[in-house]
C-alpha positions as CSV (number, residue, x, y, z in Angstrom):
1,X,123.2,82.1,114.4
2,X,125.7,84.8,115.1
3,X,126.3,87.6,112.8
4,X,129.3,89.9,113.3
5,X,129.4,93.6,112.9
6,X,127.8,94.6,109.6
7,X,131.0,96.3,108.5
8,X,132.9,93.0,108.7
9,X,133.0,90.7,105.7
10,X,130.6,87.7,106.0
11,X,131.5,84.6,104.1
12,X,129.0,82.1,102.7
13,X,128.6,78.8,104.6
14,X,128.5,76.9,101.4
15,X,131.9,78.3,100.4
16,X,130.6,80.8,97.9
17,X,132.2,84.2,97.7
18,X,130.7,87.1,99.7
19,X,128.4,89.5,98.0
20,X,130.4,92.2,96.2
21,X,129.5,95.9,96.3
22,X,127.3,97.0,93.3
23,X,129.8,99.7,92.4
24,X,129.4,103.5,92.6
25,X,125.9,104.8,93.1
26,X,124.5,108.2,92.5
27,X,122.7,109.6,95.5
28,X,120.5,112.7,94.9
29,X,120.1,115.0,97.9
30,X,117.2,117.5,97.9
31,X,116.6,120.5,100.1
32,X,113.1,120.5,101.7
33,X,110.9,123.6,101.7
34,X,110.5,124.2,105.4
35,X,107.4,126.3,105.0
36,X,105.6,123.5,103.2
37,X,107.2,120.6,105.0
38,X,108.3,121.7,108.4
39,X,108.7,118.1,109.6
40,X,110.9,117.0,106.7
41,X,114.6,117.7,107.0
42,X,116.5,115.6,104.5
43,X,115.5,113.7,101.4
44,X,118.0,111.4,99.6
45,X,117.2,109.3,96.5
46,X,119.0,106.5,94.7
47,X,117.9,104.8,91.5
48,X,117.8,101.0,91.9
49,X,116.7,100.3,88.3
50,X,115.9,102.3,85.2
51,X,114.6,100.4,82.2
52,X,112.5,101.3,79.3
53,X,109.2,100.6,81.1
54,X,109.9,101.0,84.8
55,X,112.1,102.9,87.2
56,X,112.6,101.8,90.8
57,X,113.9,104.3,93.4
58,X,114.8,104.2,97.1
59,X,114.0,107.4,99.0
60,X,115.4,108.1,102.5
61,X,113.7,110.8,104.5
62,X,114.6,112.3,107.9
63,X,111.6,113.5,110.0
64,X,112.3,116.0,112.8
65,X,110.2,117.4,115.6
66,X,108.9,120.7,114.3
67,X,109.0,122.2,117.8
68,X,112.4,121.0,119.1
69,X,114.2,120.4,115.8
70,X,115.4,117.0,117.1
71,X,115.3,113.9,114.8
72,X,112.1,112.0,115.4
73,X,112.6,109.1,113.0
74,X,113.5,108.3,109.4
75,X,111.7,106.5,106.6
76,X,112.6,104.6,103.5
77,X,110.3,104.3,100.5
78,X,110.9,101.8,97.8
79,X,109.0,103.5,94.9
80,X,108.1,102.0,91.5
81,X,107.4,104.3,88.6
82,X,105.8,103.2,85.3
83,X,106.9,104.8,82.1
84,X,104.4,105.5,79.3
85,X,104.9,107.8,76.3
86,X,107.7,109.7,77.9
87,X,105.8,110.2,81.2
88,X,106.2,108.5,84.5
89,X,103.4,107.4,86.8
90,X,103.6,106.2,90.4
91,X,102.7,102.5,90.9
92,X,101.2,102.5,94.4
93,X,100.6,98.8,94.4
94,X,104.4,98.2,94.1
95,X,105.5,101.0,96.4
96,X,106.2,100.4,100.1
97,X,107.4,102.6,103.0
98,X,109.4,101.5,106.0
99,X,109.8,103.5,109.2
100,X,112.2,103.6,112.1
101,X,109.5,104.8,114.4
102,X,108.5,102.2,117.0
103,X,109.7,98.8,115.9
104,X,112.5,99.9,113.6
105,X,111.5,98.4,110.3
106,X,114.5,99.8,108.5
107,X,117.1,98.3,110.8
108,X,115.3,94.9,110.8
109,X,115.4,94.8,107.0
110,X,119.1,95.8,107.0
111,X,119.9,93.0,109.6
112,X,117.9,90.5,107.5
113,X,119.6,91.3,104.2
114,X,123.0,91.3,105.8
115,X,122.3,87.9,107.4
116,X,120.8,86.2,104.3
117,X,123.2,87.7,101.7
118,X,126.2,87.2,104.0
119,X,125.5,83.5,104.5
120,X,124.7,83.7,108.2
121,X,121.4,81.8,107.8
122,X,121.5,78.1,106.9
123,X,119.4,76.8,104.0
124,X,117.9,74.0,106.1
125,X,114.2,74.7,106.7
126,X,113.8,75.8,110.3
127,X,113.5,78.9,112.5
128,X,116.8,80.7,113.3
129,X,117.7,83.5,115.7
130,X,120.1,85.9,114.1
131,X,122.0,88.2,116.5
132,X,124.2,91.0,115.2
133,X,126.9,91.9,117.8
134,X,130.2,93.7,117.7
135,X,132.8,91.0,117.2
136,X,135.4,92.7,119.4
137,X,133.1,92.7,122.5
138,X,131.4,89.4,122.4
139,X,132.4,85.8,122.9
140,X,131.0,84.5,119.6
141,X,131.5,80.8,120.5
142,X,129.5,81.1,123.7
143,X,126.7,82.9,121.9
144,X,126.7,80.3,119.1
145,X,126.4,77.5,121.7
146,X,123.5,79.3,123.4
147,X,121.6,79.8,120.1
148,X,122.1,76.2,119.0
149,X,121.0,74.8,122.4
150,X,117.9,76.9,122.7
151,X,116.9,76.6,119.0
152,X,117.1,72.8,119.4
153,X,114.5,73.0,122.2
154,X,112.1,75.1,120.1
155,X,112.4,78.1,122.4
156,X,113.9,80.4,119.8
157,X,111.0,82.9,120.1
158,X,111.6,83.3,123.9
159,X,115.4,83.6,123.3
160,X,114.9,86.3,120.7
161,X,112.8,88.4,123.1
162,X,115.2,88.0,126.0
163,X,118.2,88.9,123.8
164,X,116.4,91.9,122.4
165,X,116.0,93.3,126.0
166,X,119.4,92.2,127.2
167,X,121.4,93.7,124.4
168,X,120.3,97.2,125.5
169,X,122.5,96.6,128.6
170,X,126.0,95.6,127.7
171,X,126.8,94.3,131.2
172,X,123.7,92.2,131.4
173,X,124.4,90.8,127.9
174,X,127.9,89.6,129.0
175,X,126.5,88.0,132.1
176,X,123.9,86.1,130.1
177,X,126.6,84.8,127.7
178,X,128.8,83.6,130.5
179,X,126.0,81.7,132.2
180,X,124.7,80.4,128.9
181,X,128.1,79.0,128.0
182,X,128.2,77.1,131.3
183,X,124.7,75.7,131.1
184,X,122.7,76.5,128.0
185,X,119.7,74.4,129.0
186,X,119.5,76.1,132.4
187,X,119.6,79.5,130.5
188,X,116.8,78.4,128.3
189,X,114.6,77.6,131.3
190,X,115.5,80.9,132.9
191,X,114.6,82.7,129.6
192,X,111.2,81.0,129.6
193,X,110.7,82.1,133.2
194,X,111.6,85.6,132.4
195,X,109.2,85.6,129.5
196,X,106.5,84.3,131.8
197,X,107.0,87.2,134.2
198,X,106.6,89.5,131.2
199,X,103.3,87.8,130.3
200,X,102.0,88.0,133.9
201,X,102.8,91.8,134.0
202,X,100.9,92.3,130.7
203,X,97.8,90.4,132.1
204,X,97.9,92.6,135.2
205,X,98.0,95.7,133.0
206,X,95.0,94.4,131.1
207,X,93.2,93.7,134.3
208,X,93.9,97.3,135.5
209,X,92.6,98.7,132.2
210,X,89.4,96.7,132.4
211,X,88.8,97.7,136.0
212,X,89.5,101.4,135.3
213,X,86.0,101.7,133.7
214,X,85.2,104.8,131.7
215,X,88.7,106.2,132.2
216,X,90.1,103.6,129.7
217,X,89.8,104.2,125.9
218,X,89.8,101.8,123.0
219,X,93.2,103.1,122.0
220,X,94.7,102.0,125.3
221,X,93.4,98.4,124.9
222,X,94.7,98.4,121.3
223,X,98.1,99.5,122.3
224,X,98.5,96.8,125.0
225,X,97.1,94.1,122.8
226,X,99.4,95.1,119.9
227,X,102.4,94.5,122.2
228,X,100.9,91.3,123.5
229,X,98.9,89.5,120.7
230,X,99.4,86.2,122.5
231,X,96.5,87.3,124.7
232,X,94.1,86.5,121.9
233,X,94.9,82.8,122.5
234,X,97.1,80.0,121.2
235,X,94.7,79.2,118.3
236,X,96.3,82.1,116.4
237,X,99.6,81.6,114.7
238,X,100.3,85.1,113.2
239,X,99.4,88.7,113.7
240,X,99.1,90.2,110.2
241,X,100.2,93.7,109.3
242,X,97.4,94.1,106.8
243,X,94.6,95.8,108.7
244,X,92.9,97.6,105.8
245,X,91.2,95.5,103.1
246,X,88.6,97.9,101.7
247,X,88.8,101.6,100.9
248,X,86.9,102.9,103.9
249,X,87.4,100.3,106.6
250,X,90.2,99.4,108.9
251,X,90.3,96.7,111.6
252,X,92.0,96.8,114.9
253,X,93.7,93.5,114.5
254,X,94.0,90.9,111.7
255,X,95.2,87.4,112.8
256,X,95.6,84.0,111.2
257,X,94.2,80.9,112.9
258,X,96.5,78.0,113.5
259,X,94.0,75.2,112.9
260,X,92.6,76.1,109.5
261,X,94.8,79.0,108.3
262,X,91.7,81.2,108.1
263,X,92.0,84.9,108.8
264,X,90.1,86.5,111.7
265,X,89.4,90.2,112.2
266,X,89.3,91.4,115.8
267,X,87.5,94.5,116.7
268,X,88.3,96.0,120.1
269,X,85.7,98.1,122.0
270,X,85.7,98.8,125.7
271,X,84.3,97.1,128.8
272,X,81.5,99.7,128.7
273,X,82.2,100.6,132.3
274,X,80.3,97.5,133.4
275,X,77.1,98.3,131.6
276,X,75.1,95.2,130.5
277,X,75.2,94.0,127.0
278,X,71.7,92.6,126.9
279,X,68.4,94.2,128.0
280,X,65.6,92.1,129.5
281,X,62.1,92.0,127.9
282,X,60.2,91.5,131.1
283,X,56.9,90.8,129.3
284,X,58.5,87.7,127.7
285,X,61.3,87.0,130.1
286,X,63.9,87.1,127.3
287,X,67.0,89.1,126.6
288,X,67.9,91.1,123.5
289,X,71.1,92.9,122.5
290,X,71.5,96.5,123.8
291,X,72.3,99.4,121.6
292,X,76.1,99.3,122.1
293,X,76.4,95.6,121.3
294,X,74.1,95.9,118.3
295,X,76.1,98.9,116.9
296,X,79.4,97.0,117.3
297,X,78.2,93.8,115.6
298,X,76.5,95.9,112.9
299,X,79.8,97.6,112.2
300,X,81.6,94.3,111.7
301,X,78.7,92.9,109.6
302,X,78.9,95.8,107.2
303,X,82.7,95.4,106.9
304,X,82.3,91.7,106.1
305,X,79.8,92.6,103.4
306,X,82.3,95.0,101.9
307,X,84.9,92.3,101.9
308,X,82.6,89.9,100.1
309,X,81.8,92.6,97.5
310,X,85.5,93.0,96.8
311,X,86.2,89.2,96.9
312,X,87.7,88.8,93.5
313,X,90.0,91.9,93.8
314,X,91.3,90.8,97.3
315,X,91.7,87.2,96.1
316,X,93.9,88.3,93.2
317,X,95.8,91.0,95.1
318,X,96.3,89.3,98.5
319,X,95.6,85.6,97.9
320,X,92.9,85.6,100.6
321,X,89.3,84.3,100.1
322,X,87.0,86.7,101.9
323,X,84.4,84.0,102.3
324,X,86.8,82.4,104.8
325,X,87.3,85.6,106.8
326,X,85.7,85.6,110.2
327,X,85.4,88.3,112.9
328,X,85.6,88.6,116.7
329,X,84.3,91.5,118.7
330,X,85.6,92.2,122.3
331,X,83.2,94.3,124.3
332,X,81.7,94.7,127.7
333,X,81.9,92.5,130.9
334,X,80.5,89.2,131.9
335,X,78.3,90.5,134.7
336,X,75.9,87.8,135.9
337,X,74.9,84.3,134.7
338,X,71.9,85.6,132.8
339,X,74.1,88.0,130.8
340,X,76.5,85.2,130.0
341,X,73.7,82.8,128.9
342,X,72.3,85.6,126.7
343,X,75.7,86.0,125.1
344,X,76.0,82.3,124.4
345,X,72.6,82.3,122.7
346,X,73.4,85.5,120.8
347,X,76.6,84.0,119.4
348,X,74.7,80.9,118.4
349,X,72.7,82.9,115.9
350,X,75.6,85.0,114.5
351,X,77.3,84.0,111.2
352,X,81.1,84.2,111.0
353,X,81.1,86.6,114.0
354,X,81.8,85.9,117.6
355,X,81.4,88.3,120.6
356,X,83.5,87.8,123.7
357,X,83.8,90.0,126.8
358,X,86.9,91.5,128.3
359,X,86.5,89.0,131.2
360,X,86.7,86.2,128.7
361,X,89.7,87.8,127.1
362,X,91.4,87.9,130.5
363,X,90.6,84.2,131.0
364,X,92.1,83.3,127.6
365,X,95.3,85.2,128.6
366,X,95.4,83.5,132.0
367,X,95.0,80.1,130.3
368,X,98.0,80.8,128.1
369,X,100.1,81.6,131.3
370,X,98.9,78.5,133.0
371,X,100.0,76.4,130.0
372,X,103.4,78.1,130.0
373,X,103.8,77.5,133.7
374,X,102.9,73.8,133.2
375,X,105.4,73.5,130.3
376,X,108.1,75.1,132.3
377,X,107.6,72.8,135.3
378,X,107.7,69.8,132.9
379,X,111.1,70.9,131.3
380,X,112.5,71.5,134.8
381,X,111.8,68.0,136.1
């Protein structure tokens, strides 16, 4: 779907009138104490609702770099306050903060609200790509044709990624529109190919991190995988924002499985600079888990126990049954066949936990690429 400039009026597709302004609002601006809050520059608040029992406010804060004074990002907090006997208390469970740092959550919410309240998104159940572009600089009909063609082929996710990058370059965006209007299907295949190149680059980056040994930290792996969650495999349908389920624990990644809708926690360690995961008991000719592997698995086991202890609370608050939550630990390298065999045997005795190596993670990512290449060849013939 094509959405024009947010300043333009957007009419409802069903023929209903556009959303009307709420009327005058009162915005309170507060000066920040720079000695106490050197990073905070501006604070503006508007009351969204003020009833007998509750008040809801939206707070907009500008955060600046304390060293350069330049704007770093801004945040919006939707705050709920409960009233009781003349006093107000913050309701943290019904308070949320959005940030423009990184993936601009604030702008995404604005684009979403403008699209759905302006009637740009059809009511028919499906997935839609909504692109907000200046009306005076874009051929809306060509873009609409492109979106409809690619959405029909089920490649809307690829298109969204390509458009996101292309819109940063006005010239490139216009070229894409021109070619898309001439042959939308060809453009869809080109978009898939471009996405494939991006995936291959990400796998190469992962391989470099794995080979770097002790010079690579857990944080570097987490950053790369956060940008490319598809590397975990096609059996996962969703990367969840909720990473903290208990008071003291936080997981690297929380994903939802496609096959059974279960949630899986993923804990990222390091390749351990090639050190073996299992030690050999020469007197019995058997292998047992080394200290680093035992520590990683023990950490996850303790976290699962905490989840089970809070099962009722989490079930009511989040709608998730902790008895159905599983975990995966990514640690170490494959090394030799004896180590791989020991890992298979080790996993066979674990309950709700699976351990894979970074070599196995690379194979999973490479399998995803092979599948995409095969699908692309099929659509091209």
